[in-house]
C-alpha positions in Angstrom: 0.0 -0.3 0.0 3.2 2.1 0.6 3.8 1.7 -3.1 0.3 2.7 -4.0 0.6 6.1 -2.0 4.0 7.0 -3.5 2.9 6.9 -6.5 -0.2 8.8 -5.7 1.1 11.8 -4.5 2.9 12.6 -7.6 -0.1 13.5 -9.4 -2.1 17.0 -8.1 -5.0 15.2 -8.9 -4.3 11.8 -7.6 -8.0 11.6 -5.3 -10.0 11.6 -9.0 -7.6 8.8 -10.6 -8.0 6.7 -7.3 -11.8 7.2 -7.5 -11.5 5.5 -10.7 -9.4 2.5 -10.0 -11.8 0.8 -8.0 -10.6 -0.2 -10.8 10.9 -22.9 -14.8 11.0 -24.7 -17.5 8.2 -27.1 -17.8 8.4 -31.0 -19.0 9.0 -31.3 -22.4 6.4 -33.3 -24.6 7.8 -36.2 -26.7 7.4 -35.3 -30.4 4.2 -36.2 -32.3 3.9 -38.7 -35.1 2.1 -37.3 -38.3 -1.2 -39.3 -37.1 -1.1 -37.6 -33.7 -2.1 -34.0 -35.3 -2.9 -31.0 -32.8 -6.6 -31.0 -31.9 -6.9 -27.2 -30.4 -10.5 -27.3 -29.9 -13.2 -26.5 -27.2 -14.2 -29.9 -26.7 -10.5 -30.9 -25.7 -10.4 -27.6 -23.3 -11.4 -27.4 -19.5 -15.3 -27.9 -19.2 -17.4 -25.0 -18.0 -21.2 -25.1 -16.9 -22.8 -24.1 -20.1 -23.4 -25.9 -23.6 -20.5 -24.6 -26.0 -20.6 -25.5 -29.9 -17.2 -27.8 -30.4 -15.2 -25.6 -32.6 -11.5 -25.7 -33.3 -8.8 -23.3 -33.8 -8.1 -22.4 -37.4 -4.8 -21.5 -37.8 -4.9 -18.4 -39.7 -4.1 -14.8 -39.2 -7.4 -13.9 -39.9 -9.8 -13.3 -36.9 -12.2 -16.3 -35.8 -14.6 -16.1 -33.2 -13.7 -19.7 -32.0 -10.3 -18.8 -31.8 -10.8 -16.4 -29.2 -13.5 -18.8 -27.3 -10.1 -20.7 -27.4 -7.5 -18.0 -26.2 -10.0 -17.4 -23.3 -10.0 -20.8 -22.2 -5.9 -20.9 -23.1 -5.5 -18.2 -20.4 -7.4 -20.2 -17.9 -5.4 -22.8 -18.2 -2.3 -20.8 -17.5 -3.9 -19.6 -14.0 -4.0 -23.3 -12.9 -1.9 -24.0 -9.6 -0.6 -27.3 -10.6 1.9 -27.9 -13.5 0.5 -31.6 -13.7 -2.6 -30.1 -14.6 -1.4 -27.4 -17.2 0.6 -30.3 -18.8 -2.7 -32.4 -18.9 -4.8 -29.5 -20.7 -2.0 -28.7 -23.0 -1.3 -32.6 -23.9 -5.1 -32.6 -24.8 -4.5 -29.9 -27.0 -1.9 -31.9 -28.4 1.1 -30.0 -27.5 4.5 -31.0 -28.5 6.7 -29.3 -26.2 5.7 -26.7 -23.7 7.7 -24.3 -21.0 6.3 -22.7 -18.1 7.2 -18.8 -17.6 7.1 -16.9 -14.0 6.9 -20.2 -12.2 6.4 -19.4 -8.3 5.5 -21.4 -5.5 2.2 -20.6 -6.1 1.6 -20.8 -9.8 2.9 -19.5 -13.5 2.3 -16.5 -15.3 2.0 -18.2 -18.3 3.4 -20.5 -20.8 4.7 -21.1 -24.4 3.5 -23.9 -26.4 4.3 -25.9 -29.5 0.9 -26.8 -31.0 2.3 -28.1 -34.2 1.5 -25.0 -36.6 1.6 -22.2 -34.1 3.6 -21.6 -30.9 1.4 -20.3 -28.9 2.3 -17.3 -26.0 -0.2 -17.3 -23.3 -0.3 -15.0 -20.0 -2.9 -15.1 -17.2 -4.5 -12.1 -15.3 -3.9 -11.1 -11.7 -3.8 -13.5 -9.2 -1.3 -12.9 -6.8 -1.1 -9.8 -4.0 1.9 -8.2 -5.7 0.2 -8.3 -9.0 -2.8 -6.6 -7.4 -0.4 -3.8 -6.0 1.4 -3.4 -9.3 -2.3 -3.0 -11.1 -2.5 0.1 -8.7 1.0 1.3 -9.7 -1.0 3.0 -12.6 1.4 6.4 -13.1 3.0 5.8 -16.6 6.8 5.4 -17.6 8.6 5.8 -20.5 9.7 2.7 -22.3 12.9 4.2 -24.2 14.8 1.2 -22.8 12.7 -1.3 -25.1 12.9 1.3 -27.8 9.5 2.2 -27.9 7.6 5.7 -28.0 5.5 7.0 -25.5 4.4 5.8 -22.1 2.9 2.6 -20.3 1.3 1.7 -17.1 4.1 1.5 -14.6 2.8 -1.5 -12.7 2.1 -3.8 -15.9 5.9 -2.9 -17.4 7.2 -3.9 -13.9 5.2 -7.3 -14.2 6.5 -7.7 -18.1 10.2 -7.0 -17.2 9.8 -10.0 -14.8 8.8 -12.4 -17.3 10.5 -10.9 -20.5 13.9 -13.0 -20.7 12.1 -16.2 -20.3 9.6 -15.6 -22.8 12.4 -15.1 -25.4 14.4 -17.9 -24.2 11.5 -20.5 -24.3 10.8 -18.9 -27.6 14.4 -19.7 -28.8 14.7 -22.8 -27.4 11.4 -24.5 -29.1 11.5 -21.8 -32.5 15.0 -20.9 -33.2 15.3 -22.8 -36.1 11.4 -23.5 -37.7 10.5 -19.9 -36.7 6.6 -21.3 -36.9 4.2 -18.6 -36.6 3.6 -17.1 -33.0 0.3 -16.1 -31.5 0.5 -13.8 -28.3 -2.6 -14.2 -26.1 -3.2 -12.7 -22.8 -6.2 -12.1 -20.1 -6.4 -9.2 -18.4 -3.4 -8.0 -16.7 -2.1 -10.8 -19.2 -3.3 -9.0 -22.2 -1.4 -5.6 -21.3 1.8 -7.9 -20.9 1.0 -9.9 -24.2 0.5 -6.4 -26.2 4.2 -5.6 -24.8 5.2 -8.9 -25.7 4.0 -8.9 -29.2 5.3 -5.6 -30.3 8.8 -6.1 -29.1 9.0 -9.7 -30.9 8.1 -8.0 -34.0 10.6 -5.1 -33.4 13.3 -8.4 -32.8 12.1 -9.8 -36.1 9.9 -12.8 -34.9 6.7 -13.9 -37.0 3.7 -12.8 -34.9 0.7 -13.9 -36.5 -2.1 -12.8 -34.2 -2.3 -11.3 -30.9 -5.8 -12.2 -28.9 -6.9 -10.0 -25.8 -9.5 -10.4 -23.5 -10.6 -8.1 -20.3 -7.4 -6.1 -21.0 -7.0 -2.5 -18.9 -5.7 0.2 -20.7 -1.9 -0.2 -21.6 -0.8 3.4 -22.2 -0.8 6.6 -23.7 -2.0 7.7 -27.2 1.8 7.3 -28.8 2.1 3.6 -27.5 -1.1 2.7 -28.7 -0.6 4.0 -32.2 3.1 2.7 -32.7 1.8 -0.8 -31.4 -1.2 -0.8 -33.9 1.2 0.1 -36.8 3.8 -2.5 -35.9 1.3 -5.0 -35.7 -0.5 -4.3 -38.5 -4.1 -4.9 -37.7 -3.5 -8.4 -35.9 -4.8 -7.5 -32.7 -8.0 -8.9 -31.6 -9.6 -7.6 -28.5 -12.9 -9.1 -26.6 -14.8 -6.9 -23.9 -17.8 -7.8 -22.3 -19.5 -4.9 -21.6 -20.3 -5.3 -18.0 -16.8 -5.7 -16.8 -14.9 -3.1 -15.4 -11.3 -3.9 -15.5 -11.8 -3.4 -19.6 -12.3 0.5 -18.8 -9.4 1.6 -16.3 -7.9 3.5 -16.0 -10.3 5.7 -17.4 -9.4 7.1 -21.1 -8.5 10.7 -21.8 -11.3 10.7 -24.2 -13.9 10.5 -21.8 -12.6 13.1 -19.1 -15.2 15.7 -20.0 -18.2 13.1 -19.0 -16.5 12.8 -15.5 -16.4 16.8 -15.5 -20.4 16.9 -16.1 -21.3 14.5 -13.1 -22.6 15.7 -9.7 -19.5 14.8 -7.3 -19.6 17.3 -4.5 -16.6 19.5 -6.2 -14.7 16.3 -6.9 -15.7 15.8 -10.7 -13.2 18.7 -11.7 -10.4 16.7 -10.0 -11.5 13.5 -11.3 -11.3 14.8 -14.8 -8.3 16.6 -14.5 -6.6 13.5 -13.3 -7.6 11.5 -16.2 -6.4 14.0 -18.5 -3.1 14.3 -16.4 -2.9 10.3 -16.8 -3.4 10.4 -20.4 -4.8 6.8 -21.5 -5.7 6.0 -24.7 -7.8 2.8 -26.0 -5.7 -0.1 -26.8 -5.1 -0.9 -30.3 -7.1 -3.7 -32.3 -9.9 -5.0 -33.8 -13.2 -5.0 -31.0 -15.4 -7.6 -30.2 -17.6 -6.3 -27.6 -20.4 -8.5 -26.0 -23.1 -8.9 -23.4 -25.3 -11.6 -22.1 -27.8 -11.1 -25.4 -25.8 -9.8 -28.1 -22.3 -9.0 -29.6 -21.2 -6.3 -31.9 -18.0 -6.2 -34.3 -15.8 -2.7 -34.9 -17.3 -0.5 -32.3 -15.1 1.9 -31.0 -13.2 1.7 -28.0 -14.0 4.9 -26.2 -17.7 4.7 -26.9 -18.1 1.5 -25.2 -16.0 2.5 -22.4 -18.4 5.7 -22.2 -21.3 3.6 -22.1 -19.5 1.6 -19.2 -19.2 4.6 -17.2 -22.7 6.0 -17.6 -24.1 3.1 -16.4 -22.3 3.0 -13.3 -22.8 6.6 -12.6 -26.5 6.5 -12.1 -28.4 9.9 -12.0 -25.1 11.3 -12.8 -23.5 10.9 -9.5 -19.8 10.5 -8.9 -20.1 9.6 -5.4 -22.4 6.3 -6.4 -19.6 5.4 -8.8 -17.3 3.1 -6.5 -20.6 1.0 -5.0 -21.7 0.3 -8.5 -18.7 -0.5 -10.0 -17.5 -3.1 -7.7 -20.7 -4.7 -7.8 -19.8 -5.7 -11.3 -16.2 -7.2 -10.6 -17.9 -10.6 -10.9 -18.0 -10.4 -14.7 -14.6 -10.5 -15.0 -14.1 -14.3 -14.5 -13.1 -16.5 -17.4 -16.2 -18.6 -17.0 -18.1 -15.8 -17.9 -16.1 -14.7 -21.3 -15.9 -18.4 -22.2 -19.8 -19.1 -21.4 -21.6 -16.0 -22.4 -19.2 -15.0 -25.5 -19.4 -18.9 -26.6 -22.9 -19.1 -26.4 -23.3 -16.1 -28.7 -21.6 -17.8 -31.5 
């Protein structure tokens, strides 16, 4: 908590932003014979308490909705505590080899797995207390040490730095000669780290085929977002549940005027100024937004975010925001993304 407080004092409008933030190496697999083709399909994935169509991953750079369901499932597998359970799930999908990333006594941060036609890099969302406090370090820092323009969320950069070398080592061990296409996948905090992973892999000459994000908070400012979009050439696919608050923090600079219009006992201008100061931009990529009843493609990210903030500020009351916002946290769970989105397909 001391780290969080030290970050807040650096910003004159910290009260406003704070209100908005209520916001190892794994065992190698034996090589498969030609008859043992990978079967990266929903039927072979973890089971959920909902009926889903049995769709298989399509090994293409083009967007496919079945791929996104599978990517959310894969992120859920990354969050399993026991390596044996992760290995079992990956074997069921036909994994030829894999490496754990950021393994601790509790669990791993993700994995790199060879699925035959692609190498999949998957990073999970927040689960440990240290990661939670990193999420709260939302002031931005420059990325010049990575050769990137603009600024990014300080906590996300810290978490990424702790696993970057492991990802690159795993890829060099598993994919150094074949240079298969790489798919980067992340949920929540893992999505933010996935964006940094993908753009730096491209800059290092790796073949990144696509990037799948789900429930991912804003990574950084407009300079960084534009650069990542330019480098990855429309290969980023974002999945957003309209009632999941994590998608909409930190609040976007484009939405600051809305907060200035609220009734907040004098705090509304402070909040709006804090959002402007933080200067977060939407993550790049093609957006799929959905709720329990419908999904839409190609909506504007800022408009979807603004619709969310309107829904959690009833009667235009800024002071009611934390309570209504907190009630929606349950929608961030992997199972809701898999079941609600998968059943709409």
